[in-house]
N, C-alpha and C positions, 0 to 999 in steps of 0.2 A: 950188324951181323944178322944173318938169316937165322931165325929160331930153329929151323929144321936141322942145322948143323949140330945142334946140341942134343939131338935125339940119338940114343945108341942104335946102331945099325941092326941089331938083332931083336929089337923090341917093336911090337906093333902099338899103335896109339888109338885111343877112342876119339872120335870126332863127332860132336853133337850136331844135330840138325841145324843148318844155317851157319855152322862154323867153317871158316876157310882153312884149308890144308896147305895149298900152294898159291902163290901170288905170281901172276904173269910178270916176266922180266927179272925174276930172282933166280938164283942158282941153287941147286940141291940135288939129291939123289933121285933115282927112279923109285917109284912106289908101287906096291901091289895092293889092290882093294881086297880085304879079307871078308868084309861084311858091309852091308848097306849099299847105297847108290850115291854117287857123286856127280855133280854137274860140272862140265868143263865149259868155261866162258871166256870169250875174247873181248878185251876192252874195245869199245867203239864210240863214235860221237854221241850215240843215243844212250850210252851206259854200257852194260854188259850184254853181249849177244851169246845166247846158248848155242853151243856147237855140238856137243855130244854128252852122253851119259856113260859113266863107268860103273860096271857092276862087279860083284865078287869074282875074283880071278883076274880081272883086268889090270893092266899096267897103266900108270899115269906118270907124266913127266918124262916120257921116253926121249925127249930132246936132250936130256942130260947125257945120253949115250954119245952125243956129238959135241959134248962140252958146251952146249948152248943153254941160254936161260930158258925157263919155262915159257911156253907160248900161250898157255891158258892159266887162268885162275881156277882153282878147284875147290868147290864148296860141297859140303854134305847136304844132299837133298833130303835124306832121312839119316838118322843116326847111324854111324858106321865105324869101321875099324880099318886102318891101313898100316902097312909096314914098309919101311925103306928096304931096298934090295941091295945086297952086296954083289957087285959084278966085278970080279977080280981079274979074270983072264979073257983073252980074245974070243975063245969059244963061247963063253957065257955071254959076252957082248953080242955076238952074232945071233945066238939063240934068243936072247931078249929082244933084239931088234926084229927078228922074224915074228915073234909072238905079237909084238906091237903092230906090225904091218897087218897080220891076219885079223887081229882084233879091230883094227881100223875099218876093215871092210864090213865086219858085222855091225859095228857101231853106226856106220853110215846107213845100213839097211834098217837098223832099229829106229834111227831118227826119221827115216822116210815113213815107217809105219806109225810113228808118233805124230807126224805132221800132215798125213794125207788120209783121205777116206772119211767115213762117217765118224762123228765125234764119239759116239758110243763105243766103237771099235778102238779108237785111239786111246780113250780113257781106260778101257778094259785091258789093253796091252800095257799101258803105264802101270796099272795095278799089278799085273803079272811081273813086270820088270822090277818093281819095288819089293816084291816078295821073293825074288830069286835069291837062292843061297849059292855058296861056292861049289857045293856038290851037285848042283843042278836042280835040287828040289825047290819048290815054290811054297813058302809058308803062308798061313792065314794071317791077315793083317787086321788090326783094329783101326777104326777111323782116327783115333787119337795118335796113331803111329804114322799117319800119312803126312805128306807135306801140306802146307796151307793150300787153300783153294786157289789163291792167287798164283802160287808157284806151279800147281798142277796145270792151271790154265795157260801159263807161260810155256810149259813143256809141250803141251798138246796143241799150242797155237790156237787157242779159243778164248772165249770170254769167261770171266769169273762166274757169271750167272748160268751159263750153259754147263760148265763143269759141275756147279752145285746141283743143278737139276738132274744131270746124267748120273752123278754119283749117288744121289738119293734114289734113283731108279735101280741102281745096282745094289745099294746097301742102304735101306732106310735108316736114317740117323736115330730115330726115336728108340729103335731096338738095340742099337749098339752091338749088332751081331758081327762076328768076324767076317771078313770078306773071304769067301771060299774061292780058292783059285784051283781050277781044274786045268791041267796042262800036260802037254807032251812036248817039253821044250826042245828036245832033240830033233823032232821032225818039223820044227819051225811054226807050230800052230798054237801058241799059248793064248789063252783067253781067261777072263775072270767072270765070275757069276755070283750073284747073291746067295748067301747060305740058306 
C-alpha cells in the first residue's frame, strides 16, 4: 500500500531535506508545494535524472489527474511542506490541469537558467529559487539551510569544487552570514548577493 493514501487530504506534511515524497510508478493524489523546493527526478540507467524543481505554489504529481502513476520521484531539496489536493469535480480538474501546464512552462525556463550561462549566475539563481516563498517573497538563507554542495552541483550541472568556490565568493563560510537575496521575481530577474 502506498503510504500517501494514509495521509488525510486536508493536512499538509513536513518533508525533511533528502526525504522522498513521491515515488515514480506509484499512484496517489496531486500535491501542492507549500514551502521549500522539491526536485523531480526520472529513473534512468545512470540512476536518477533531474528534470525540474518545484517551488512553493507548484503542483506535483499532476499525472494523477489522468489516473496515471507518478512519472517522477519527488524529493525535498531543502526542507519543505506539501499538501495533497482534493479535486472533486470536473471544473476543479480542468483548473488544476491548466495550472500544471502553465507551471510546466515556467519550470522549463527555470531549468534552462540553472543549466546554462556562467556558473556564478546559475548558482545565484539557485539561491534565489531556494529562498522563494509562496507569496513571492525571497527569504534570507543560512549556509546550513542549503542543500549539500554535491546536490547544488548536480542542479546547476557543475562540479562540486566549482560550486564550493563560487558559493564562498557569494557568502564566505567563516562569517556564516545569511545570504541576502535581492529580487524582483515578478519581472524575471532574480539574483542573489552576499550580505
